[in-house]
C-alpha positions in Angstrom: -24.5 -5.0 -11.0 -23.7 -7.7 -13.8 -26.2 -10.8 -13.9 -22.9 -13.2 -14.0 -22.1 -11.9 -10.5 -24.8 -13.9 -9.2 -24.0 -17.2 -10.7 -20.1 -16.3 -9.6 -20.9 -16.5 -6.1 -23.0 -19.4 -6.5 -20.2 -21.4 -7.7 -17.5 -19.9 -5.4 -19.7 -20.9 -2.6 -20.0 -24.3 -4.0 -16.5 -24.9 -4.8 -15.8 -23.4 -1.6 -18.3 -26.2 0.5 -16.8 -29.3 -2.1 -13.0 -28.3 -0.9 -13.5 -28.6 3.0 -16.0 -31.9 2.7 -13.3 -33.0 0.6 -10.5 -32.5 3.3 -13.0 -33.7 6.1 -14.1 -30.2 7.5 -17.1 -30.3 9.8 -19.7 -27.1 8.2 -20.8 -25.5 11.5 -23.1 -22.6 12.5 -22.6 -20.3 15.1 -24.8 -17.4 16.8 -24.7 -14.3 14.7 -26.5 -12.2 17.6 -24.2 -12.6 20.9 -23.9 -10.8 24.5 -20.4 -10.2 24.4 -18.4 -9.5 21.5 -15.0 -10.5 20.9 -12.6 -7.4 21.7 -10.3 -6.0 19.1 -8.8 -2.3 19.3 -9.8 -1.6 15.7 -13.3 -3.0 15.0 -16.3 -2.3 16.5 -19.5 -4.5 17.0 -23.1 -3.4 16.1 -25.3 -3.3 18.6 -28.7 -5.2 17.9 -31.1 -4.8 21.1 -29.1 -5.5 23.8 -27.1 -8.0 21.9 -24.6 -7.1 19.3 -24.0 -8.8 15.9 -20.9 -10.6 15.3 -18.0 -9.6 13.9 -16.4 -12.9 13.7 -17.5 -16.4 14.4 -14.2 -16.8 16.3 -15.2 -17.3 19.5 -17.5 -19.8 19.3 -15.0 -21.9 16.8 -12.5 -22.2 19.9 -15.3 -23.3 22.0 -15.9 -26.3 19.3 -12.5 -27.0 19.1 -11.9 -27.0 23.0 -15.0 -29.8 22.8 -13.2 -31.9 20.5 -14.3 -31.1 16.8 -10.8 -30.9 15.0 -11.7 -29.5 11.4 -14.4 -27.2 11.0 -15.6 -23.9 8.6 -18.4 -21.8 8.4 -19.6 -19.3 5.7 -21.8 -16.7 7.1 -22.5 -13.2 7.7 -20.5 -11.1 10.1 -21.5 -7.4 10.7 -18.8 -4.5 11.5 -20.0 -1.0 12.4 -19.3 2.1 10.5 -17.2 0.2 8.0 -17.7 1.9 4.4 -16.0 2.4 1.3 -15.0 0.7 -2.2 -13.5 -2.4 0.1 -15.7 -2.6 2.9 -19.4 -2.8 3.8 -21.0 -3.2 7.3 -22.5 -6.6 6.4 -20.2 -8.8 4.5 -19.6 -12.8 3.9 -16.7 -14.5 6.3 -14.9 -17.9 5.3 -13.4 -19.0 8.6 -11.7 -22.5 9.2 -10.1 -24.2 12.2 -7.6 -27.0 12.4 -6.9 -28.5 15.7 -3.2 -29.6 16.1 -2.2 -27.3 13.6 -0.1 -23.9 13.1 -0.3 -21.0 10.7 1.4 -23.0 8.3 -0.7 -25.7 7.8 -3.3 -23.1 7.5 -1.5 -21.7 4.8 -1.3 -25.0 3.0 -4.9 -25.3 2.9 -5.3 -21.6 1.5 -2.9 -22.4 -1.7 -4.9 -25.5 -2.0 -8.4 -23.5 -1.6 -7.3 -20.5 -3.8 -6.2 -23.0 -6.1 -9.7 -24.7 -6.7 -11.2 -21.7 -6.3 -10.0 -19.8 -9.0 -10.7 -22.8 -11.5 -14.2 -21.0 -11.6 -12.5 -17.9 -13.6 -8.9 -17.3 -14.1 -7.3 -15.5 -11.5 -4.0 -15.4 -13.6 -2.3 -17.6 -10.8 -3.4 -20.8 -9.3 -0.4 -22.9 -8.1 1.1 -22.2 -4.7 4.5 -21.5 -6.3 3.5 -18.2 -7.6 3.3 -17.1 -4.4 5.6 -14.8 -2.7 5.9 -14.9 1.5 7.5 -12.0 3.0 8.3 -11.3 6.6 6.9 -8.2 8.2 10.4 -7.0 9.6 11.7 -7.5 5.7 8.8 -5.7 4.3 9.0 -2.6 6.6 12.4 -2.4 6.5 12.4 -2.1 2.6 9.7 0.2 1.6 9.1 2.4 5.0 12.3 2.3 6.5 12.5 0.6 9.6 11.3 -2.5 11.5 8.1 -2.6 13.9 9.5 -5.6 15.5 11.1 -4.9 18.7 10.5 -1.4 18.2 6.3 -1.2 17.8 4.8 2.3 17.5 1.2 1.5 17.0 -0.1 4.8 14.7 3.1 4.5 12.6 2.8 0.8 11.6 -0.7 1.6 11.0 0.0 4.6 8.4 3.0 2.8 7.2 1.0 -0.6 6.4 -1.6 1.1 4.1 0.5 3.9 2.8 3.8 2.4 1.9 3.7 -1.4 2.3 0.3 -2.3 0.9 0.9 -0.2 -2.3 4.3 -1.9 -2.7 2.4 -5.6 -2.5 0.1 -4.2 -4.8 3.2 -3.5 -7.7 4.4 -6.5 -6.8 0.8 -9.0 -7.9 -0.4 -11.6 -7.1 -0.3 -13.5 -3.7 1.8 -12.0 -1.2 1.7 -13.5 2.6 2.8 -10.8 5.0 3.8 -12.9 7.8 5.3 -12.8 11.1 4.0 -9.8 12.7 5.0 -8.1 15.7 3.5 -9.4 18.8 1.5 -6.2 20.0 -0.7 -6.6 16.4 -1.8 -9.6 16.9 -4.2 -9.7 20.3 -5.3 -13.4 19.6 -2.0 -15.3 18.3 0.7 -16.9 20.0 4.1 -16.0 20.2 6.6 -17.4 18.2 8.8 -19.8 20.6 12.1 -19.1 19.1 11.0 -15.2 18.5 8.7 -13.9 21.7 9.0 -10.6 19.9 7.0 -11.8 16.5 3.3 -13.4 16.7 2.6 -16.4 14.3 0.4 -14.3 12.4 0.2 -13.7 8.4 -2.2 -11.9 5.8 -2.8 -12.6 2.2 -2.5 -10.0 -0.2 -3.6 -10.7 -3.4 -3.1 -7.6 -6.0 -2.4 -5.4 -2.8 -6.1 -6.4 -1.7 -6.0 -7.8 1.7 -8.1 -11.4 1.7 -7.2 -13.1 4.5 -6.0 -13.1 8.4 -4.5 -16.5 9.9 -3.0 -17.2 13.3 -1.5 -19.6 15.3 -3.9 -19.6 18.0 -3.4 -18.1 21.3 -4.3 -21.1 24.1 -2.9 -19.6 27.3 -6.3 -18.5 29.3 -4.1 -16.0 31.3 -2.2 -14.4 28.5 -5.4 -13.8 26.4 -7.0 -12.1 29.5 -4.0 -9.8 29.8 -4.0 -9.2 26.4 -8.1 -8.2 26.3 -7.4 -6.3 29.5 -5.0 -4.0 27.4 -7.3 -3.6 24.4 -10.2 -2.7 26.5 -7.8 0.2 28.0 -6.5 1.3 24.6 -10.1 1.4 23.7 -11.1 3.6 26.6 -8.2 6.1 25.6 -9.9 6.1 21.8 -13.0 6.9 23.2 -14.4 3.5 21.9 -17.1 1.0 23.6 -15.3 -1.7 25.8 -16.6 -4.7 26.2 -16.5 -7.3 28.8 -14.5 -10.4 28.5 -16.3 -13.5 27.7 -15.3 -15.8 30.6 -16.9 -18.9 28.4 -14.3 -18.5 25.7 -11.2 -17.8 28.6 -12.4 -21.5 30.0 -12.3 -22.9 26.9 -8.8 -22.0 25.9 -8.0 -23.9 28.7 -9.1 -27.2 27.2 -8.3 -26.3 23.5 -5.6 -27.9 21.7 -2.9 -26.4 19.8 -4.7 -25.0 16.6 -4.6 -22.7 13.4 -7.2 -20.7 12.1 -8.3 -18.2 9.3 -10.9 -15.3 8.3 -11.4 -15.1 4.6 -13.0 -12.5 3.4 -15.2 -13.9 0.6 -16.9 -10.6 -0.6 -13.1 -9.4 -1.7 -12.2 -12.9 -3.4 -15.2 -12.3 -5.3 -14.2 -8.8 -6.4 -10.9 -9.8 -7.4 -12.4 -12.7 -9.3 -14.9 -10.4 -11.2 -12.5 -7.9 -12.1 -13.7 -5.4 -10.4 -12.2 -2.6 -7.6 -15.3 -2.1 -5.7 -17.6 -4.6 -3.7 -20.5 -2.5 -5.4 -19.6 -5.1 -8.6 -20.7 -8.4 -6.2 -23.1 -7.1 -3.5 -26.2 -6.6 -5.1 -28.3 -4.7 -2.5 -25.5 -2.4 -1.2 
C-alpha cells in the first residue's frame, strides 16, 4: 500500500472534524457492541459473544436527538457480516451526522459543503455543488431500466436493475450524482414524502458510479417504524436470515424525536476515490 494513503486518511479525518466543528456540530461516541442491532433486510450484524457489533450508530444517534442534542456527528468503525470485495470490507469507517428540525435536503446541503472542503485535500475533479446532478429514482429507472418502481415496486427486479443498469449509467455520467426519492418500500427508516406517499425522502450519493452516502428525512412515527421492522423480520425469515428483536428504547425515543435529517457516509470509499484507486485495498493497510 502506498505510504501516502496513511497521510491522506489523516488529512481527511482532520478536515471532516474541522468542518463539523465550524458548523456547530457536537462529536459523539456511541457503543460499538450492542444487544439489539438495527434490523434491515440485506444487512447482517456480526455476533460478538452475546452482543452484536454495530452496523451503524443510527439507533443511538436518534436517542440523542430525542434527548435534545440537535447537531451531532460520529466517525467510527462499523461492521457488516460477510461483506467482502473491492468495495466492501466487514470492518469499515463510517461518518454519520444528524440535524434536528431538518430534512434530507438540508443534509444534502451539508454534504455538498463537506465534500467541497474534503476535496481540497486532493483534487477530485469537481468541488462546487453546482457540478452535482440530481436524478429522481423514477426518472433514472424509466430512462435506464425501462420501468418505474414507484407505485409498482418489485424488490428483486429493483435491486438487479439498480446494479446492472442504473449504477453503470451513473458511472458514465461521471462526478457526483444524487439518486433521490426512493420507493417507500426501499427506505425502511425514512419518512414518506407528504406530497407523494409512494415515495420516501431518501437519497444516495454516487461519485463516478460508486455509492458513497445514504441520507434520509428520518421516520419519527413509532407505530409506523414498528410496523416496518415487523415486515422486515418476516422478509428476513423468508430469506433464511437471522431476525432481531425490536429495540424498545429506540421505539420510545421516536416519540420525542424532532423532525430530523441524517446521513451515513462511507469514509473508506471516499478515500479510495481520492486515491484514484478502484479497490479498498489501496486505503486499508491491514485488509
